[in-house]
Jmol script that loads the backbone (N, CA, C; Angstrom):
load data "model"
ATOM      1  N   MET A   1     133.424  42.627 140.740  1.00  0.00           N
ATOM      2  CA  MET A   1     133.067  43.648 140.025  1.00  0.00           C
ATOM      3  C   MET A   1     134.389  44.176 139.486  1.00  0.00           C
ATOM      4  N   SER A   2     134.630  44.640 137.998  1.00  0.00           N
ATOM      5  CA  SER A   2     135.766  45.105 137.550  1.00  0.00           C
ATOM      6  C   SER A   2     135.899  46.681 137.969  1.00  0.00           C
ATOM      7  N   SER A   3     137.316  47.027 138.027  1.00  0.00           N
ATOM      8  CA  SER A   3     137.504  48.252 138.432  1.00  0.00           C
ATOM      9  C   SER A   3     137.147  49.331 137.580  1.00  0.00           C
ATOM     10  N   THR A   4     136.464  49.099 136.145  1.00  0.00           N
ATOM     11  CA  THR A   4     136.022  50.085 135.496  1.00  0.00           C
ATOM     12  C   THR A   4     134.728  50.274 136.049  1.00  0.00           C
ATOM     13  N   TYR A   5     134.058  49.419 136.420  1.00  0.00           N
ATOM     14  CA  TYR A   5     132.480  49.430 136.998  1.00  0.00           C
ATOM     15  C   TYR A   5     132.583  50.553 138.266  1.00  0.00           C
ATOM     16  N   TYR A   6     133.571  50.445 138.915  1.00  0.00           N
ATOM     17  CA  TYR A   6     133.780  51.305 140.187  1.00  0.00           C
ATOM     18  C   TYR A   6     134.032  52.691 139.697  1.00  0.00           C
ATOM     19  N   LEU A   7     134.917  52.887 138.764  1.00  0.00           N
ATOM     20  CA  LEU A   7     135.254  54.190 138.238  1.00  0.00           C
ATOM     21  C   LEU A   7     134.060  55.006 137.472  1.00  0.00           C
ATOM     22  N   ASP A   8     133.200  54.130 136.693  1.00  0.00           N
ATOM     23  CA  ASP A   8     132.085  54.552 136.261  1.00  0.00           C
ATOM     24  C   ASP A   8     130.938  54.916 137.305  1.00  0.00           C
ATOM     25  N   ALA A   9     131.041  54.125 138.302  1.00  0.00           N
ATOM     26  CA  ALA A   9     130.083  54.503 139.259  1.00  0.00           C
ATOM     27  C   ALA A   9     130.532  55.761 140.316  1.00  0.00           C
ATOM     28  N   VAL A  10     131.692  55.687 140.520  1.00  0.00           N
ATOM     29  CA  VAL A  10     132.279  56.883 141.059  1.00  0.00           C
ATOM     30  C   VAL A  10     131.910  58.192 140.303  1.00  0.00           C
ATOM     31  N   PHE A  11     132.409  58.126 138.945  1.00  0.00           N
ATOM     32  CA  PHE A  11     132.255  59.244 138.246  1.00  0.00           C
ATOM     33  C   PHE A  11     130.863  59.688 138.157  1.00  0.00           C
ATOM     34  N   GLN A  12     129.986  58.560 137.831  1.00  0.00           N
ATOM     35  CA  GLN A  12     128.455  58.892 137.876  1.00  0.00           C
ATOM     36  C   GLN A  12     127.887  59.603 139.128  1.00  0.00           C
ATOM     37  N   ALA A  13     128.431  59.047 140.273  1.00  0.00           N
ATOM     38  CA  ALA A  13     127.889  59.720 141.435  1.00  0.00           C
ATOM     39  C   ALA A  13     128.457  60.837 141.704  1.00  0.00           C
ATOM     40  N   THR A  14     129.708  61.439 141.412  1.00  0.00           N
ATOM     41  CA  THR A  14     130.238  62.596 141.465  1.00  0.00           C
ATOM     42  C   THR A  14     129.376  63.611 140.458  1.00  0.00           C
ATOM     43  N   GLN A  15     129.082  63.253 139.367  1.00  0.00           N
ATOM     44  CA  GLN A  15     128.498  64.150 138.534  1.00  0.00           C
ATOM     45  C   GLN A  15     126.964  64.280 139.007  1.00  0.00           C
ATOM     46  N   ASP A  16     126.294  63.225 139.551  1.00  0.00           N
ATOM     47  CA  ASP A  16     125.080  63.430 139.788  1.00  0.00           C
ATOM     48  C   ASP A  16     125.095  64.207 141.292  1.00  0.00           C
ATOM     49  N   LEU A  17     125.977  64.319 142.088  1.00  0.00           N
ATOM     50  CA  LEU A  17     125.949  65.070 143.191  1.00  0.00           C
ATOM     51  C   LEU A  17     126.025  66.562 142.863  1.00  0.00           C
ATOM     52  N   ALA A  18     126.957  66.851 141.830  1.00  0.00           N
ATOM     53  CA  ALA A  18     127.328  68.164 141.445  1.00  0.00           C
ATOM     54  C   ALA A  18     125.967  68.812 140.662  1.00  0.00           C
ATOM     55  N   PHE A  19     125.349  67.806 139.900  1.00  0.00           N
ATOM     56  CA  PHE A  19     124.097  68.143 139.312  1.00  0.00           C
ATOM     57  C   PHE A  19     122.903  68.668 140.469  1.00  0.00           C
ATOM     58  N   ASN A  20     122.778  67.763 141.462  1.00  0.00           N
ATOM     59  CA  ASN A  20     121.739  67.768 142.425  1.00  0.00           C
ATOM     60  C   ASN A  20     121.976  68.968 143.377  1.00  0.00           C
ATOM     61  N   ALA A  21     123.479  69.379 143.485  1.00  0.00           N
ATOM     62  CA  ALA A  21     123.809  70.778 144.014  1.00  0.00           C
ATOM     63  C   ALA A  21     122.946  71.914 143.373  1.00  0.00           C
ATOM     64  N   LYS A  22     122.932  71.981 142.074  1.00  0.00           N
ATOM     65  CA  LYS A  22     122.368  73.033 141.518  1.00  0.00           C
ATOM     66  C   LYS A  22     120.864  73.004 141.578  1.00  0.00           C
ATOM     67  N   LEU A  23     120.271  71.776 141.580  1.00  0.00           N
ATOM     68  CA  LEU A  23     118.906  71.755 141.740  1.00  0.00           C
ATOM     69  C   LEU A  23     118.469  71.974 143.280  1.00  0.00           C
ATOM     70  N   ILE A  24     119.253  71.593 144.263  1.00  0.00           N
ATOM     71  CA  ILE A  24     119.051  71.917 145.657  1.00  0.00           C
ATOM     72  C   ILE A  24     119.095  73.379 145.732  1.00  0.00           C
ATOM     73  N   GLU A  25     120.121  74.046 145.141  1.00  0.00           N
ATOM     74  CA  GLU A  25     120.263  75.597 145.235  1.00  0.00           C
ATOM     75  C   GLU A  25     118.854  76.381 144.443  1.00  0.00           C
ATOM     76  N   SER A  26     118.464  75.634 143.483  1.00  0.00           N
ATOM     77  CA  SER A  26     117.162  76.217 142.986  1.00  0.00           C
ATOM     78  C   SER A  26     115.915  76.310 143.819  1.00  0.00           C
ATOM     79  N   ALA A  27     115.845  75.021 144.295  1.00  0.00           N
ATOM     80  CA  ALA A  27     114.732  74.418 145.073  1.00  0.00           C
ATOM     81  C   ALA A  27     114.604  75.517 146.462  1.00  0.00           C
ATOM     82  N   GLU A  28     115.909  75.600 146.930  1.00  0.00           N
ATOM     83  CA  GLU A  28     116.227  76.520 148.146  1.00  0.00           C
ATOM     84  C   GLU A  28     115.801  77.833 148.049  1.00  0.00           C
ATOM     85  N   ALA A  29     116.126  78.355 146.807  1.00  0.00           N
ATOM     86  CA  ALA A  29     115.861  79.834 146.550  1.00  0.00           C
ATOM     87  C   ALA A  29     114.294  79.979 146.167  1.00  0.00           C
ATOM     88  N   THR A  30     113.553  78.941 145.588  1.00  0.00           N
ATOM     89  CA  THR A  30     112.180  78.721 145.500  1.00  0.00           C
ATOM     90  C   THR A  30     111.569  79.020 147.041  1.00  0.00           C
ATOM     91  N   VAL A  31     111.939  77.899 147.746  1.00  0.00           N
ATOM     92  CA  VAL A  31     111.268  78.037 149.079  1.00  0.00           C
ATOM     93  C   VAL A  31     111.580  79.539 149.796  1.00  0.00           C
ATOM     94  N   ARG A  32     112.722  80.160 149.690  1.00  0.00           N
ATOM     95  CA  ARG A  32     112.850  81.288 150.197  1.00  0.00           C
ATOM     96  C   ARG A  32     112.029  82.243 149.716  1.00  0.00           C
ATOM     97  N   ALA A  33     111.855  82.401 148.239  1.00  0.00           N
ATOM     98  CA  ALA A  33     111.102  83.389 147.568  1.00  0.00           C
ATOM     99  C   ALA A  33     109.552  83.418 148.016  1.00  0.00           C
ATOM    100  N   CYS A  34     109.164  82.025 148.272  1.00  0.00           N
ATOM    101  CA  CYS A  34     107.880  81.842 148.485  1.00  0.00           C
ATOM    102  C   CYS A  34     107.534  82.203 150.096  1.00  0.00           C
ATOM    103  N   GLU A  35     108.724  81.974 151.055  1.00  0.00           N
ATOM    104  CA  GLU A  35     108.295  82.532 152.477  1.00  0.00           C
ATOM    105  C   GLU A  35     108.242  84.019 152.370  1.00  0.00           C
ATOM    106  N   GLN A  36     109.261  84.522 151.596  1.00  0.00           N
ATOM    107  CA  GLN A  36     109.166  86.175 151.582  1.00  0.00           C
ATOM    108  C   GLN A  36     107.836  86.639 150.889  1.00  0.00           C
ATOM    109  N   GLU A  37     107.291  85.931 149.761  1.00  0.00           N
ATOM    110  CA  GLU A  37     106.043  86.398 149.535  1.00  0.00           C
ATOM    111  C   GLU A  37     104.865  86.192 150.316  1.00  0.00           C
ATOM    112  N   LEU A  38     104.859  84.894 151.131  1.00  0.00           N
ATOM    113  CA  LEU A  38     103.876  84.870 152.077  1.00  0.00           C
ATOM    114  C   LEU A  38     103.940  85.787 153.340  1.00  0.00           C
ATOM    115  N   GLN A  39     105.028  86.419 153.624  1.00  0.00           N
ATOM    116  CA  GLN A  39     105.089  87.343 154.659  1.00  0.00           C
ATOM    117  C   GLN A  39     104.261  88.677 154.023  1.00  0.00           C
ATOM    118  N   VAL A  40     104.485  89.006 152.824  1.00  0.00           N
ATOM    119  CA  VAL A  40     104.128  90.153 152.048  1.00  0.00           C
ATOM    120  C   VAL A  40     102.573  89.922 152.101  1.00  0.00           C
ATOM    121  N   LEU A  41     102.176  88.803 151.507  1.00  0.00           N
ATOM    122  CA  LEU A  41     100.670  88.517 151.449  1.00  0.00           C
ATOM    123  C   LEU A  41      99.999  88.786 152.870  1.00  0.00           C
ATOM    124  N   ARG A  42     100.526  88.373 154.037  1.00  0.00           N
ATOM    125  CA  ARG A  42      99.967  88.304 155.390  1.00  0.00           C
ATOM    126  C   ARG A  42      99.897  89.820 155.795  1.00  0.00           C
ATOM    127  N   THR A  43     101.184  90.643 155.382  1.00  0.00           N
ATOM    128  CA  THR A  43     100.925  92.167 155.844  1.00  0.00           C
ATOM    129  C   THR A  43      99.769  92.679 154.914  1.00  0.00           C
ATOM    130  N   ILE A  44      99.503  92.213 153.845  1.00  0.00           N
ATOM    131  CA  ILE A  44      98.419  92.879 153.243  1.00  0.00           C
ATOM    132  C   ILE A  44      97.095  92.608 153.725  1.00  0.00           C
ATOM    133  N   GLY A  45      96.929  91.539 154.365  1.00  0.00           N
ATOM    134  CA  GLY A  45      95.787  91.271 155.195  1.00  0.00           C
ATOM    135  C   GLY A  45      94.667  90.670 154.246  1.00  0.00           C
ATOM    136  N   VAL A  46      93.525  90.806 154.897  1.00  0.00           N
ATOM    137  CA  VAL A  46      92.129  90.621 154.231  1.00  0.00           C
ATOM    138  C   VAL A  46      91.970  91.678 153.254  1.00  0.00           C
ATOM    139  N   ASP A  47      91.642  91.315 151.925  1.00  0.00           N
ATOM    140  CA  ASP A  47      91.189  92.373 150.933  1.00  0.00           C
ATOM    141  C   ASP A  47      89.802  91.930 150.652  1.00  0.00           C
ATOM    142  N   SER A  48      89.106  92.994 149.795  1.00  0.00           N
ATOM    143  CA  SER A  48      87.619  92.791 149.667  1.00  0.00           C
ATOM    144  C   SER A  48      87.604  92.380 148.162  1.00  0.00           C
ATOM    145  N   GLY A  49      88.565  91.874 147.334  1.00  0.00           N
ATOM    146  CA  GLY A  49      88.420  91.525 146.002  1.00  0.00           C
ATOM    147  C   GLY A  49      88.083  90.117 146.023  1.00  0.00           C
ATOM    148  N   HIS A  50      86.737  89.861 146.144  1.00  0.00           N
ATOM    149  CA  HIS A  50      86.344  88.505 146.214  1.00  0.00           C
ATOM    150  C   HIS A  50      85.947  88.087 144.813  1.00  0.00           C
ATOM    151  N   TRP A  51      86.221  86.919 144.387  1.00  0.00           N
ATOM    152  CA  TRP A  51      86.164  86.305 143.113  1.00  0.00           C
ATOM    153  C   TRP A  51      84.759  85.632 143.137  1.00  0.00           C
ATOM    154  N   TRP A  52      84.225  84.876 142.181  1.00  0.00           N
ATOM    155  CA  TRP A  52      83.133  84.276 142.307  1.00  0.00           C
ATOM    156  C   TRP A  52      82.897  83.236 143.267  1.00  0.00           C
ATOM    157  N   SER A  53      83.859  82.523 143.572  1.00  0.00           N
ATOM    158  CA  SER A  53      83.757  81.349 144.540  1.00  0.00           C
ATOM    159  C   SER A  53      83.923  82.120 145.903  1.00  0.00           C
ATOM    160  N   GLY A  54      83.959  83.442 145.909  1.00  0.00           N
ATOM    161  CA  GLY A  54      84.159  83.858 147.356  1.00  0.00           C
ATOM    162  C   GLY A  54      85.576  83.910 148.035  1.00  0.00           C
ATOM    163  N   ALA A  55      86.557  83.373 147.270  1.00  0.00           N
ATOM    164  CA  ALA A  55      87.725  83.567 147.771  1.00  0.00           C
ATOM    165  C   ALA A  55      88.530  84.965 147.407  1.00  0.00           C
ATOM    166  N   THR A  56      89.313  85.376 148.395  1.00  0.00           N
ATOM    167  CA  THR A  56      89.966  86.635 148.147  1.00  0.00           C
ATOM    168  C   THR A  56      91.147  86.614 147.040  1.00  0.00           C
ATOM    169  N   VAL A  57      91.391  87.560 146.537  1.00  0.00           N
ATOM    170  CA  VAL A  57      92.552  87.325 145.691  1.00  0.00           C
ATOM    171  C   VAL A  57      94.047  87.027 146.446  1.00  0.00           C
ATOM    172  N   THR A  58      94.244  87.464 147.746  1.00  0.00           N
ATOM    173  CA  THR A  58      95.188  87.232 148.181  1.00  0.00           C
ATOM    174  C   THR A  58      95.403  85.749 148.769  1.00  0.00           C
ATOM    175  N   GLY A  59      94.241  85.336 149.002  1.00  0.00           N
ATOM    176  CA  GLY A  59      93.951  84.030 149.299  1.00  0.00           C
ATOM    177  C   GLY A  59      94.312  83.111 148.457  1.00  0.00           C
ATOM    178  N   ILE A  60      93.901  83.466 147.136  1.00  0.00           N
ATOM    179  CA  ILE A  60      94.127  82.810 146.040  1.00  0.00           C
ATOM    180  C   ILE A  60      95.754  82.760 145.597  1.00  0.00           C
ATOM    181  N   ARG A  61      96.139  83.782 145.857  1.00  0.00           N
ATOM    182  CA  ARG A  61      97.757  83.630 145.588  1.00  0.00           C
ATOM    183  C   ARG A  61      98.436  83.073 146.892  1.00  0.00           C
ATOM    184  N   GLU A  62      97.926  83.199 147.934  1.00  0.00           N
ATOM    185  CA  GLU A  62      98.496  82.551 149.059  1.00  0.00           C
ATOM    186  C   GLU A  62      98.563  80.780 148.767  1.00  0.00           C
ATOM    187  N   LYS A  63      97.528  80.313 148.432  1.00  0.00           N
ATOM    188  CA  LYS A  63      97.299  78.973 148.020  1.00  0.00           C
ATOM    189  C   LYS A  63      98.202  78.519 147.116  1.00  0.00           C
ATOM    190  N   TYR A  64      98.209  79.386 145.967  1.00  0.00           N
ATOM    191  CA  TYR A  64      99.302  79.050 144.866  1.00  0.00           C
ATOM    192  C   TYR A  64     100.759  78.748 145.447  1.00  0.00           C
ATOM    193  N   VAL A  65     101.007  80.089 145.964  1.00  0.00           N
ATOM    194  CA  VAL A  65     102.546  80.063 146.911  1.00  0.00           C
ATOM    195  C   VAL A  65     102.878  79.011 147.539  1.00  0.00           C
ATOM    196  N   LEU A  66     101.814  78.725 148.379  1.00  0.00           N
ATOM    197  CA  LEU A  66     102.030  77.496 149.497  1.00  0.00           C
ATOM    198  C   LEU A  66     102.267  75.970 148.529  1.00  0.00           C
ATOM    199  N   GLU A  67     101.309  75.745 147.598  1.00  0.00           N
ATOM    200  CA  GLU A  67     101.636  74.648 146.715  1.00  0.00           C
ATOM    201  C   GLU A  67     103.035  74.944 145.966  1.00  0.00           C
ATOM    202  N   ARG A  68     103.477  75.841 145.515  1.00  0.00           N
ATOM    203  CA  ARG A  68     104.831  75.924 144.748  1.00  0.00           C
ATOM    204  C   ARG A  68     105.726  75.686 145.809  1.00  0.00           C
ATOM    205  N   MET A  69     105.693  76.110 147.121  1.00  0.00           N
ATOM    206  CA  MET A  69     106.645  75.964 148.184  1.00  0.00           C
ATOM    207  C   MET A  69     106.715  74.398 148.520  1.00  0.00           C
ATOM    208  N   GLY A  70     105.313  73.954 148.488  1.00  0.00           N
ATOM    209  CA  GLY A  70     105.589  72.440 148.946  1.00  0.00           C
ATOM    210  C   GLY A  70     106.117  71.430 147.791  1.00  0.00           C
ATOM    211  N   SER A  71     106.055  72.002 146.644  1.00  0.00           N
ATOM    212  CA  SER A  71     106.522  71.115 145.500  1.00  0.00           C
ATOM    213  C   SER A  71     108.218  71.314 145.631  1.00  0.00           C
ATOM    214  N   ALA A  72     108.633  72.468 145.828  1.00  0.00           N
ATOM    215  CA  ALA A  72     109.998  72.831 145.947  1.00  0.00           C
ATOM    216  C   ALA A  72     110.507  72.094 147.210  1.00  0.00           C
ATOM    217  N   GLN A  73     109.843  72.103 148.352  1.00  0.00           N
ATOM    218  CA  GLN A  73     110.234  71.161 149.454  1.00  0.00           C
ATOM    219  C   GLN A  73     110.247  69.815 149.224  1.00  0.00           C
ATOM    220  N   ALA A  74     109.314  69.263 148.490  1.00  0.00           N
ATOM    221  CA  ALA A  74     109.411  67.744 148.165  1.00  0.00           C
ATOM    222  C   ALA A  74     110.471  67.420 147.215  1.00  0.00           C
ATOM    223  N   THR A  75     110.864  68.202 146.344  1.00  0.00           N
ATOM    224  CA  THR A  75     112.008  68.195 145.489  1.00  0.00           C
ATOM    225  C   THR A  75     113.346  68.190 146.498  1.00  0.00           C
ATOM    226  N   LEU A  76     113.336  69.076 147.265  1.00  0.00           N
ATOM    227  CA  LEU A  76     114.797  69.185 148.186  1.00  0.00           C
ATOM    228  C   LEU A  76     114.624  67.566 148.997  1.00  0.00           C
ATOM    229  N   GLN A  77     113.804  67.253 149.525  1.00  0.00           N
ATOM    230  CA  GLN A  77     113.656  66.065 150.245  1.00  0.00           C
ATOM    231  C   GLN A  77     114.102  64.935 149.300  1.00  0.00           C
ATOM    232  N   LYS A  78     113.683  64.899 148.106  1.00  0.00           N
ATOM    233  CA  LYS A  78     113.913  63.682 147.054  1.00  0.00           C
ATOM    234  C   LYS A  78     115.441  63.872 146.819  1.00  0.00           C
ATOM    235  N   LEU A  79     116.011  65.101 146.562  1.00  0.00           N
ATOM    236  CA  LEU A  79     117.282  65.244 146.188  1.00  0.00           C
ATOM    237  C   LEU A  79     118.360  64.949 147.254  1.00  0.00           C
ATOM    238  N   GLU A  80     118.036  65.088 148.574  1.00  0.00           N
ATOM    239  CA  GLU A  80     118.611  64.783 149.725  1.00  0.00           C
ATOM    240  C   GLU A  80     118.943  63.390 149.897  1.00  0.00           C
ATOM    241  N   LYS A  81     117.785  62.705 149.805  1.00  0.00           N
ATOM    242  CA  LYS A  81     117.710  61.302 149.960  1.00  0.00           C
ATOM    243  C   LYS A  81     118.570  60.728 148.715  1.00  0.00           C
ATOM    244  N   GLN A  82     118.409  61.259 147.643  1.00  0.00           N
ATOM    245  CA  GLN A  82     119.354  60.769 146.460  1.00  0.00           C
ATOM    246  C   GLN A  82     120.866  60.893 146.756  1.00  0.00           C
ATOM    247  N   ASN A  83     121.132  62.102 147.249  1.00  0.00           N
ATOM    248  CA  ASN A  83     122.610  62.460 147.757  1.00  0.00           C
ATOM    249  C   ASN A  83     122.988  61.408 148.886  1.00  0.00           C
ATOM    250  N   GLY A  84     122.248  61.161 149.589  1.00  0.00           N
ATOM    251  CA  GLY A  84     122.742  60.261 150.753  1.00  0.00           C
ATOM    252  C   GLY A  84     123.142  58.763 150.156  1.00  0.00           C
ATOM    253  N   GLU A  85     122.394  58.363 149.042  1.00  0.00           N
ATOM    254  CA  GLU A  85     122.709  57.089 148.259  1.00  0.00           C
ATOM    255  C   GLU A  85     124.068  57.170 147.526  1.00  0.00           C
ATOM    256  N   LEU A  86     123.984  58.503 146.789  1.00  0.00           N
ATOM    257  CA  LEU A  86     125.177  58.712 146.247  1.00  0.00           C
ATOM    258  C   LEU A  86     126.465  58.843 147.075  1.00  0.00           C
ATOM    259  N   LYS A  87     126.407  59.347 148.263  1.00  0.00           N
ATOM    260  CA  LYS A  87     127.435  59.433 148.956  1.00  0.00           C
ATOM    261  C   LYS A  87     127.882  58.183 149.611  1.00  0.00           C
ATOM    262  N   LYS A  88     127.097  57.132 149.507  1.00  0.00           N
ATOM    263  CA  LYS A  88     127.174  55.681 149.790  1.00  0.00           C
ATOM    264  C   LYS A  88     127.948  55.109 148.888  1.00  0.00           C
ATOM    265  N   VAL A  89     127.846  55.260 147.739  1.00  0.00           N
ATOM    266  CA  VAL A  89     128.398  54.818 146.531  1.00  0.00           C
ATOM    267  C   VAL A  89     129.904  55.453 146.676  1.00  0.00           C
ATOM    268  N   LEU A  90     130.061  56.624 146.902  1.00  0.00           N
ATOM    269  CA  LEU A  90     131.558  57.058 147.028  1.00  0.00           C
ATOM    270  C   LEU A  90     132.155  56.622 148.100  1.00  0.00           C
ATOM    271  N   ALA A  91     131.523  56.402 149.287  1.00  0.00           N
ATOM    272  CA  ALA A  91     132.070  55.714 150.388  1.00  0.00           C
ATOM    273  C   ALA A  91     132.711  54.254 150.369  1.00  0.00           C
ATOM    274  N   ARG A  92     131.896  53.708 149.454  1.00  0.00           N
ATOM    275  CA  ARG A  92     132.273  52.276 149.257  1.00  0.00           C
ATOM    276  C   ARG A  92     133.540  52.212 148.239  1.00  0.00           C
ATOM    277  N   ALA A  93     133.637  53.290 147.438  1.00  0.00           N
ATOM    278  CA  ALA A  93     134.863  53.190 146.351  1.00  0.00           C
ATOM    279  C   ALA A  93     136.081  53.540 147.023  1.00  0.00           C
ATOM    280  N   ARG A  94     136.009  54.092 148.131  1.00  0.00           N
ATOM    281  CA  ARG A  94     137.427  54.520 148.978  1.00  0.00           C
ATOM    282  C   ARG A  94     138.170  53.263 149.408  1.00  0.00           C
TER     283      ARG A  94
END
end "model"
wireframe off; spacefill off
backbone 0.3
color backbone group
């Protein structure tokens, strides 16, 4: 393989790692915000605001926040795996 390929691969890996760092930071902030909101919802406790399905308003919100948190966590895991592969590219280039 040519040295240009290695330089391109190193450059791309470096750029992807930097971009992933921003995405990871955002996903971690989402997880932290969700954790805080879940704590608030739990301190509110059971409410009497039932909707047609019988679910409470806080229960509906809790489900939404948990789904959002799960999505952010899945994103974190995917990005961490990608970063591991990118770091291997950088290690081979040394």
